[in-house]
N, C-alpha and C positions, 0 to 999 in steps of 0.2 A: 420562448426560444430567441436566441441571439441571431439577428439577421446579419449576414456577411456582406454588408454594404461596401466594404473596401474592394470587393471583387465585381462590383456592378459593371456591366458591359463587357466582361471578360469571359472567355471560354475556359472552363476548368475540368480536368479529368479527375474522377474519384474512383479509387479502387478499394474494394473490401466493403461489402454492403451488410455488415452486422449493424448493431445498434448505433454506434458512433458514426459509422459511415453513412447510414441512411439519414441521420440527423444532419450531417455535414452537407449532404445533397439538399435537404430541405432548407437549411440555412443559406446556402449559396443561391438557390432559386429565389428565396424570399428577398435576398439582397440585390437581385437583378442580374445575376450571372447566368450564363448558359452552361449546362452541365452535361458531361458525357460520363456515365457511370458504368462500372463493370465489376464482375466478380468471377473467380475461377469456378465457383460452384453453380451448377445449373439450378439447383434447388434454391440457392440464395438469390439468383437472378429472378426466378419466378416470384418469390415473396416480394422482392423489391419492385418488380413491375406492378404487382397488385397494389403496392403503396404509392404508385404514381411516379416512381423513379425513372427518369429517362435513360434507357440503356443504349449504349454504343459499344460495339465490339472493339475494344482497345487493342486487340492483337493486329487489326488491320487498319486502324485509324491513322490519319495524318497528324502526327504529334506536334508538328510545327504550329498548329492552330491553338495549342493549349498554353495558357499563361502559368499554370501550376498543375501539379499532380498532388491531390490530397490522398494520402496513403493511410490505410488503417494501421494502428500500431502493431498489430500481430503479424504484419507482412514483413518478411526479412528485407532490411535495408542494406546491410553489408555482409552478414554472416548467417548461415554457412556459405551462402552466395546470394548476391542481390537478386531480388525477384525480377521477373522479365519486364514488368512495368518500370522498375527503377532503371534498368538498362536502356529502355526506350526513352525515358524522360531525360536521362543524362545525355544520350546521343543527340537529342533535339534541344539541349540546353534549357530544359524545363525545370523550374525549381520544384523540390519535393518537400512537402510540408504535411502537418497533421492538423487535427481539429483544434488543438490548443493554440496553434499558431494563428488560426482564424480568430479565436478569442483575443489573442494578444494584439492583433492589428485593430480589431474593433475597439478594444479598450483605449488604445492610443488615439483613435479617431473620435471616440465619443466622450471619454472622461479619463484623460491620461493620468490623473491623480487618484483615481478610484483605488481603494486599498485592495491589494492582491497578494495573498500569502500562498506561496507554492512550496510543497513539501515533498522531499524524496529521501531515499535511504534504502538499504537492502531489507531491513526489518524495522517494523514499528511505524511505518508511514501512515498506515490506515488508522491506527489508534490515535496517533498524533493529530492527524487531520480531523478526526471526529472530536477530539478533545479541544482543539483550537476553536472549532465551530461551536461547541457547547459553551466554552468560556465566553465567547463573544455574544452568543444568544442570551446567556445568563445575565450579561450586562445590558441587554436590551437592544443590541445592534441587529441590523438587517444582514443576514448571512446567507450566502449561496455556496453550498458545498457540493463538490463533484470531481470529475476527472476520472482517475483510476479507482475511485470509490463511489458507489451510489450512481448518481446520474451523470450522463455524458455532459461535457462542459457546455456544449452549444444548446442544451435543453434548459439551461439556467436563465435567470433574468439578466438583462444586459447590464454592463458596468455603469455605475452611477456614484456620485459623491456619497461617501459614508455607507455605501453598500459593499460589504466585504465578500470577496470571492476567495474561498479557501479550497485549494485545489491540490489533490494528491497526484503526483506524477511518477510514472514508471520510467525506467531508462529508455524504453521504446518511445515513449511520448516526448521525452526531452530531446531525443535524437531527431525528432520531426518538428522541433520548435526553434528555429534559428534566431528569432528575436525575442527570446524569453527574458523579460525584465520585470520581475515581481517587485512589489514594495519590500517584502521580506522573503528571502529564499532560505529554506531550512534543509540542511543535510544532516541526517541522523547518524549514519554509519555506512561503512562500505566493507562488505565481506564477499567472497566469491559467489556469484550467482549469474545466471543467464549467459554463461561463457559461450554457449553454442550460438548466441545471437551477437556477441561482441568480440569473440575471438580470444581475448586475454583479459585478465583482471585489470591491467593498466588501461586498456581501452574502455572497460566498463566504468572504472573510477573516473576516467576523463569525461565520460558522458555525464555522470552524476555531478561533477564539478561545474559543468556549464550552468546548472540551475542557480548556484550561488554566485557564480562569476558575474552574472548580469543583474543581480539584485541591487536595489538601493541600499539595503542592509542585509548582510549574510549572517545566519545563525547556524553554527557548525558544531556538532558533537566532536569531542576530542578523545574518545575512548578507543580509537583504533588508529594505526599508523597512517593509513591513507588519508583520513580526515585531518590529522595533524598537519600533514604536508599541504593539504588543500587550504587549511586555515592560514598557514604561513604565506602562501601565494596570494590569498585574498587580502590579507592585511597590507600587502604591498600595493594593492590596487584601490582599496576602498574600505568603508566601514564594515566591521564584523564583530560579532560577539561569540563567545564560546560557551559550551555547557558540557558538564561531565557528571555522570552518576558514580564515578569511581574515585575522583580526587577533588580537592578543594581548589577553586579558581579565584583569583583576584587580579584583574576583573573577570567577571563571568558568573554563570549560573551553576550551582552545584548543590549537593545534599549535605546537610548537617544532621546526621542520623536520619530521621524520617522527614525532616523539614527541608523545603525548597528555599534556598537563599540566593540572593543576588548581591555580589560584593563589588565594590569599586576598587580602583588601583591601590587605595590606602588600606584595603582589607575591611572597611566598614561594610557590614552586611545588613540587608533588609530581608526579614523573614516573610515569605509570601504564601505559605500554606504548609500543611502537614499531611503526609500520605498515610499515616498510621490508621489502620482499621478500614481503609477504603479497598474493598475486595476487588473492585474493577481496575485498581491501579497497583496490585500487588507485584512484587518482584523488582529486581534491579533494572530490568529492561523497561518497565513502566515508569520507574523513576526517571530514566532517560527521556521517555516520551513526555512526561509531565514537565521536565525542565525545558525541553524543546518547545512545547506548546506555550508555556508561560513566557518564555523569551520571545517567541514570535509575536504574541499578542502585545506584550509591553512595547516591543520595538515598533510595531506597526502603529499603535496608538500614539506613540511619541512622534513619529514621522509626520502624521497628519494633524498633530496638535490637539489630541484628545486626552482626557485624564487617564493616568495609568494606575490609580489607586482603586482597583476593582475589589469586589468581594471574592478574592481568590479561593479562600477556603470553602465558601458556599458552592462555588463552581466545581471545585475538585470533588467535594463530597457528594454532589448530586449527579456526577457523571455516571451514566448507565452502562458504560463499556461498549465494546464492539462485538457484534455477532461473529461467531466463529473464531474469536481470538480469546482463548482462556475464558470462555463464557460458561458461567455456572448455570447449568440448564435444569438440574433437578436433584432431589434427594430420595433415596430409598433407605429408610431408617437412617443409619449413620453414614451410608455411602453417598459420596458426592460425585456427580457426573459432570465432566468438563469437556466442552466442545472447543477444541483448538484446531479445527480443520484448516484454518488459514496457515498453519505451520507447514509450509510446502518445502522446507529444506531443514537440514540438521541444525543450523544456527538458530532458526526460529524455534524448533523443538527444544533446544537447550534451555530457552527461557522458561518453558513450561516445566521441565524437569527440575530446574532450580527452584521454581515456585512451589513444587510439590515434591519435596526431597525424600519422602518416605511413604511406605504403604501404597505404592502407585501400581495400578493395573493398567498397563500401557498398550493401547491399540495403535499400531503403526503400519506403514506400508503404502504402496501405490506405485506410481511410476517414479523410480529412484532418480535422484540427482547425482552428479559426479561426487565421489567421495563417500557416498552412502551415509552411514551413521557412525563411522569410526571415531569421529571427534567427540561423540557423546559418551564414550567409555567411562570417563570420570564420574558420570552420574548414574551408572548402572546399579550402584549399590542401593539406591533408593527405590528401585523397581522390583516389586515382589514377583511379577510375572509379565511377560510380553505376549501380545496376540497379533500375529502377522497376517496381513492381507495383501492382495494384489501382486503385481509383477515383481516387487522387491522381496518377496517372501524368502527365496533361497539365499539371496545375497545377505539379507539381514539375519537369517538363521545362522550363517557362517560367522557373522560378527558377534552374535549373542552367545554362541555355543560355548558352554563352560563358564559363562559369566552371569547370565540371567536365564532362569527357566522360561521357556517359550512354548507356544502352541501355534501350529500352522492352521489358520482358520480360513484363509482364502477370501472370504467375503465379510463385509461389515456386519451383517446380521448375525452370523455365526460368532464373530468376535465379541459383539455386545453381549450375547447370551453367555458365552464362556467367561468373560471378565466379570459379569454380574454374579454368576454362580460362584466364582472363586472369592470375590469380595464379600459375598454374604457368608461364606464359610470362615472368613478371617476373624481374628480376635482384635484387629487393629481398632483404635478409637475412631478414626475417620479415614477409612479406605477411600481411595480416589480412583474412579474409572476415567482414564484420560485418553481421549482421542487426540493425538498429536502426531500426525502421520510421517513428518519429515520427508514427505514426497509430494510430487504433483498428483493430481487426481485423475488424469486423463485416461488411465487404463480401465477404470470402471465407472467414472462419473464425468459429467460435462465440465464441471469446475469444482473448486473447493467449497463454494456455497451449497451446491447440490449435495456434496458429500456431508457437509455439516448438517444440513436440513434432514438428510436421511438418518444420520445419527440421532438427532433430536426426536424424529418420529419413532425410531426403534426404542429409544429410552422411554418415550411417552406411553408405550404399550406395556411396559413392565408392571405387573400387579403390585399395587401399593405405592407406586411412585408419586411424588409430589413435584410437579413441574413448576419452574419459574418462568414468568412471562417476560418477554423481551421488552425493554424500555424504548 
């Protein structure tokens, strides 16, 4: 655990006592701070108290005593309206931060040059984070991975020379990290998401931009207009590299057919690896993820003076992929089952439909996002049949009506059974049963991981199934 020594002797309020909040309390206490912790949930407070968290009712506390409010990222900072703790903190001129900000301050205090790669984007950031970590570990480096993926950042080992921290960051986390200065900041893409929390797409893009604005080197995808503008602004301020899965760049990182290449301003290109045949990196979106990951690693190694001539192909070929993101989980005869539960919006599901453009038995639905699945209409021709679950059922049924045969299933278990039945009756060479919900999971599941694990468990019960083990 990282000890928050930069808050020694200070009194800090912590609100939101989930996993990252409780770790923030423990980090602060270990670093010598006095903590006043609270949560709106009585059940959450009971669990926290049992873990030794010092509880103070922040609704009636004197906020003038606090040097900072550490806010859980899921708590509204600005939209739809600020949480009551935010209002109290601002009224008392108390700074509002998150757990990544504690890490950033400890890094500056302990090892300011310790390599820190921060990754964000609307889609692909988890796969990119996992791939960056894998490439570095494949090369023999000490890697600590966490943040919005896997472990909370304060549960990791402390920053040190040549210990790489590879951190996925959501827009919520960036919003709570005012002094974010990574060695390399990666911005993959910006498409509409979380507008209920940021108000407008411009606000959302502005938060994402902050991650690369403070980086020693920024690595920015240029396959959408928002990121192109962000790159232009960044180039006026400091070093940046661009990557694109759609067009050739010089300078920059791009694809030559299935090969990842880095070109200089003269157009001279270095081939760094080939994605052909790597099932865990199929699709144009994963080409973008691979470009982002390779650019981040190469730029970070160059900054700290380490060799950049790694075994890129070996690292790419041995990448096991990400759970719940186009994860091949099993085969039933010729039928391939794909767990893409992490696709919580239409833009993310688009990547799956592009990767499986025919004979697709598509399970979708849940708590819908703004816009639904209207933007996916160009890919409906590859869907043999759709199976609708959750709150989005009727909205999605209206969108699919007359375009794709569909069945109202309601729950995931019924959908798996129906999709398997139909795929078994098909004459297709490789029918694909695809869970890619294009929705949040909160109507029926705690999170997308639970939804994906439930899908895996249901598939595992099918007679004759051959399951694939997670790497």
